[in-house]
C-alpha positions in Angstrom: 0.3 -14.6 -1.3 -1.9 -17.9 -0.7 -2.1 -19.9 2.4 -0.7 -22.8 0.6 2.4 -20.6 -0.6 2.9 -19.1 2.7 3.5 -22.4 4.1 5.3 -24.5 1.8 7.0 -21.9 0.5 11.2 -21.5 0.9 12.2 -17.7 0.8 15.3 -16.5 2.3 15.2 -14.3 5.6 15.8 -10.9 3.1 13.5 -11.7 0.2 10.8 -9.7 -1.4 8.1 -12.5 -0.4 5.7 -12.5 -3.5 3.5 -15.2 -4.9 1.5 -16.5 -7.9 -0.8 -13.5 -7.3 1.7 -11.0 -6.8 3.2 -12.2 -10.4 0.1 -11.7 -12.1 -0.7 -8.3 -10.6 2.6 -7.2 -11.6 2.0 -8.7 -15.0 -1.1 -7.2 -15.5 0.1 -3.4 -14.3 3.2 -3.7 -16.1 0.7 -4.7 -19.6 -1.7 -1.6 -18.6 1.2 0.8 -18.1 2.6 -0.5 -21.7 -0.9 -0.2 -23.1 -1.5 3.5 -22.0 1.8 4.4 -23.5 1.1 3.2 -26.7 -2.9 4.9 -26.7 -1.2 8.2 -25.8 1.5 7.9 -28.2 -1.2 7.5 -31.2 -2.4 10.8 -29.5 0.8 12.7 -30.1 1.1 12.8 -26.2 3.5 11.0 -23.6 3.1 9.7 -19.9 5.8 12.0 -19.3 4.3 14.9 -20.6 1.0 14.0 -18.6 2.9 13.6 -15.6 5.0 17.1 -16.2 1.6 18.6 -16.2 0.1 16.8 -13.3 2.8 17.9 -10.8 3.8 21.3 -12.5 0.2 22.7 -13.4 -2.5 20.7 -12.0 -2.1 19.8 -8.2 -0.5 23.3 -7.8 -4.1 24.7 -9.0 -6.2 22.2 -7.0 -3.9 21.9 -3.6 -2.1 25.1 -3.6 1.5 22.9 -3.9 4.4 24.6 -4.6 4.2 26.7 -8.0 8.1 26.3 -8.8 7.8 22.5 -8.8 10.0 21.2 -11.3 10.2 18.0 -13.5 12.3 17.7 -16.0 11.1 14.8 -18.8 13.3 13.0 -21.5 12.8 13.7 -25.4 10.2 11.6 -27.0 13.0 10.1 -29.7 15.7 9.3 -26.7 15.9 5.7 -26.3 14.5 3.4 -22.8 18.1 3.4 -21.8 18.5 7.3 -22.4 15.0 7.8 -20.7 15.8 5.6 -17.8 18.9 7.1 -17.1 16.8 10.6 -17.0 13.8 9.6 -14.8 15.8 7.7 -12.1 17.4 11.2 -10.7 13.8 12.9 -11.8 12.1 10.5 -9.6 14.5 11.3 -6.4 14.2 15.0 -7.3 10.3 14.7 -6.9 10.2 12.9 -3.5 12.9 15.4 -2.2 10.5 18.2 -3.5 7.7 16.8 -2.0 9.7 16.4 1.2 10.6 19.8 1.7 7.3 21.2 1.0 5.8 19.1 3.9 9.2 20.5 6.2 9.0 24.0 5.1 5.8 24.7 3.4 7.8 25.8 -0.2 10.6 23.9 -2.2 13.9 25.8 -2.0 16.0 24.4 -4.8 19.5 25.9 -3.2 18.7 23.7 -0.3 17.8 20.9 -2.2 21.1 21.1 -3.6 22.8 21.0 -0.9 22.2 17.2 -0.7 23.5 14.7 -2.9 22.3 11.9 -1.1 19.5 10.0 -1.6 16.0 9.9 0.6 14.9 6.9 1.9 11.5 6.0 0.7 10.6 5.8 4.4 11.5 9.1 5.3 9.2 10.8 3.0 6.8 12.5 5.4 3.4 12.8 5.0 1.2 16.5 5.1 -1.1 14.6 7.9 -0.7 13.4 11.3 -1.8 9.9 12.4 -2.6 8.7 8.4 -1.7 5.2 8.1 -3.1 2.6 11.2 -1.2 -0.5 11.5 -1.5 -3.3 13.9 0.0 -4.4 17.2 1.6 -7.5 16.6 2.7 -7.5 20.4 -1.0 -7.6 21.9 -1.3 -11.4 21.5 -5.0 -11.4 22.4 -5.9 -9.2 19.9 -3.2 -11.2 17.3 -5.7 -14.4 18.3 -9.0 -12.9 17.8 -7.5 -11.5 14.1 -6.8 -15.1 13.3 -9.8 -16.4 14.6 -11.9 -14.2 12.0 -9.6 -14.0 8.9 -7.3 -16.8 9.2 -7.8 -19.2 6.0 -6.8 -22.1 8.8 -9.5 -21.4 11.3 -12.1 -24.6 11.5 -14.3 -21.6 12.7 -15.2 -21.1 8.9 -16.5 -25.3 8.6 -19.6 -25.8 9.9 -22.8 -27.6 9.0 -25.0 -27.1 6.8 -22.5 -24.3 5.1 -19.4 -26.6 5.1 -20.2 -27.1 1.1 -19.8 -23.5 0.4 -16.2 -23.4 1.1 -16.0 -20.0 2.8 -12.6 -18.3 3.2 -12.9 -17.8 6.6 -14.9 -17.4 9.9 -15.9 -13.8 8.7 -16.8 -14.7 5.2 -19.3 -17.3 6.7 -20.8 -14.8 9.2 -21.4 -12.2 6.3 -23.2 -14.4 4.1 -24.8 -16.8 6.1 -27.2 -17.4 9.6 -25.1 -19.1 11.6 -25.9 -20.8 15.2 -23.9 -21.1 17.7 -25.4 -24.9 19.0 -24.3 -25.9 15.4 -20.7 -26.2 16.2 -19.3 -29.5 18.0 -18.0 -28.7 21.4 -13.9 -28.4 20.9 -14.7 -25.4 18.4 -16.9 -23.4 20.8 -14.0 -22.3 22.9 -12.9 -20.3 19.9 -16.1 -18.8 20.0 -16.3 -18.3 23.7 -12.6 -16.0 23.3 -14.6 -13.8 20.8 -17.7 -13.4 22.7 -15.2 -12.6 26.1 -13.7 -9.8 23.7 -17.0 -8.5 22.3 -16.5 -9.4 19.0 -19.5 -11.6 18.6 -22.5 -12.5 20.8 -25.4 -14.7 20.7 -29.0 -13.5 20.1 -32.0 -14.9 21.7 -32.3 -17.4 18.7 -29.1 -18.7 19.2 -27.6 -17.0 16.4 -24.2 -15.5 16.0 -23.9 -11.9 15.6 -21.1 -9.7 14.9 -21.3 -6.7 17.6 -18.6 -4.1 16.8 -18.6 -4.0 13.3 -16.3 -0.9 12.8 -13.6 -2.9 14.7 -14.1 -6.0 13.0 -13.8 -4.6 9.2 -10.7 -2.4 10.5 -9.3 -5.8 11.5 -10.1 -7.5 8.1 -8.4 -4.1 6.3 -5.4 -4.7 8.1 -5.3 -8.2 7.9 -5.7 -7.8 4.2 -3.6 -5.0 3.5 -1.2 -4.8 6.5 -2.2 -1.2 6.6 -5.4 0.9 7.3 -5.8 4.6 5.7 -7.2 6.5 8.7 -8.9 9.7 6.9 -10.1 7.3 4.1 -12.5 6.0 6.9 -15.7 7.2 7.8 -16.3 9.0 11.3 -17.4 6.3 12.8 -14.3 4.2 12.0 -12.3 7.1 13.0 -13.5 7.1 16.1 -13.2 3.2 16.7 -9.8 3.5 15.6 -8.8 6.1 18.1 -10.7 3.7 20.3 -8.5 1.0 19.4 -5.1 2.9 19.8 -6.0 4.0 23.6 -6.4 0.1 23.7 -3.3 -0.1 22.1 -4.6 -2.7 19.8 -3.6 -0.3 16.4 -0.9 2.5 16.3 -0.6 5.6 13.7 2.0 6.3 11.9 2.6 9.6 9.3 4.6 8.9 6.4 4.1 9.5 2.6 4.3 5.8 1.7 2.7 2.9 4.1 4.9 0.3 5.3 4.0 -2.0 2.2 4.4 0.5 -0.3 7.8 1.2 0.9 8.7 -2.4 0.7 7.3 -2.4 -3.2 9.5 0.9 -3.9 12.6 -0.5 -2.3 12.1 -3.9 -4.0 12.0 -2.2 -7.3 14.9 0.6 -7.2 17.6 -0.6 -4.3 18.6 -3.2 -2.1 18.4 -1.7 1.2 15.7 -3.9 2.5 14.9 -7.3 0.0 18.5 -9.0 -1.4 16.4 -10.1 -4.5 15.4 -6.3 -5.1 15.7 -5.2 -8.5 17.7 -2.1 -8.0 17.1 -0.3 -10.4 17.7 3.2 -9.2 21.4 2.3 -8.2 22.3 0.4 -11.4 21.1 3.3 -13.6 22.5 5.9 -11.4 25.8 4.2 -11.1 26.3 3.0 -14.4 26.0 -0.8 -13.7 22.4 -1.3 -15.4 22.5 -3.6 -18.4 24.7 -2.6 -21.6 22.7 -0.1 -23.9 22.2 -3.3 -26.6 20.0 -5.2 -24.1 16.6 -3.3 -25.1 14.5 -5.4 -23.5 15.8 -5.2 -19.9 16.0 -1.4 -20.6 12.1 -1.4 -22.2 10.9 -3.6 -18.8 13.6 -0.5 -17.0 11.3 2.0 -18.6 8.0 1.3 -18.2 8.5 -0.2 -14.1 9.6 3.8 -13.9 6.5 5.2 -15.6 4.8 3.2 -13.1 6.4 4.2 -10.1 6.2 7.5 -11.0 2.4 7.3 -11.7 2.0 6.0 -7.9 4.5 8.8 -6.8 1.8 11.0 -8.2 -1.3 9.2 -6.9 0.4 9.1 -3.4 1.0 13.0 -3.6 -2.2 14.2 -4.9 -4.1 11.7 -2.1 -1.8 13.5 0.5 -2.6 16.8 -0.5 -6.6 16.0 -0.8 -6.1 14.9 2.5 -4.7 18.0 3.8 -7.1 20.1 2.1 -10.1 17.9 3.3 -8.7 18.9 7.2 -8.2 22.3 6.6 -11.5 22.7 4.7 -12.7 21.3 8.2 -11.1 23.6 10.4 
């Protein structure tokens, strides 16, 4: 969401807050999955066939995943309505299978069949400890530093002679320009001194402002932009800094298959457990409350939305397995 949308937008308390950028991304991703489906169909294949091959063959060979993993796909000549009715429980099954694999190292289908209740997206575990990094919102001192660096509302990005370039925030200004401490008016210097006192910036012998801990600042940027960071996709120097930040109560780790923003995204599409305006695709199709079969466009949208979610699930599972394999290779 843009700054203007955040400040003047009217949203209910439990609404999924997505602005213009989110809407454009959704239209783009829906168009991408639609176009990809058309291309593979012309090659006498289907996205479902590809996903089936990945889940039941490719990841077994590459990552020693369970060799009895199952994924049923709908017949190609089925309607979108019929396809979604099959894909909805299959997505649920894939998540349950991965959960069992993480917990037990194998998939016991008898055990899987005992539980008929759905698995919450947030409860799908990861093979890897300390997988995701989150910012500790209770650390008000660091929240202030975060905002001074990255908020588009801070006045630290507006300083002569760079005002006309209209940098979005203080970090962008420092990343692109040589900025002197003396260029700032007196009423803005307390913000700079706040960052100096906490070891984020310093003033060199020529009066230029320098970032003193680039790893920490870039981790902050990642968290500000994305709400989450992936520990194992950082280089070692960043991982070391992240561990130091945990000890200072600035950030904390959690280990799940999906990050919190990803959990929210899936919940928005699949149910209303978190958001009152959720599309509730899973519950409507599994419980028979979806649109009538003749509402073709609605079922077409639901079908491609489910394909997109299945692709995302496969990518997340492969990423988790890839991280686990890399860790074991280092041991």
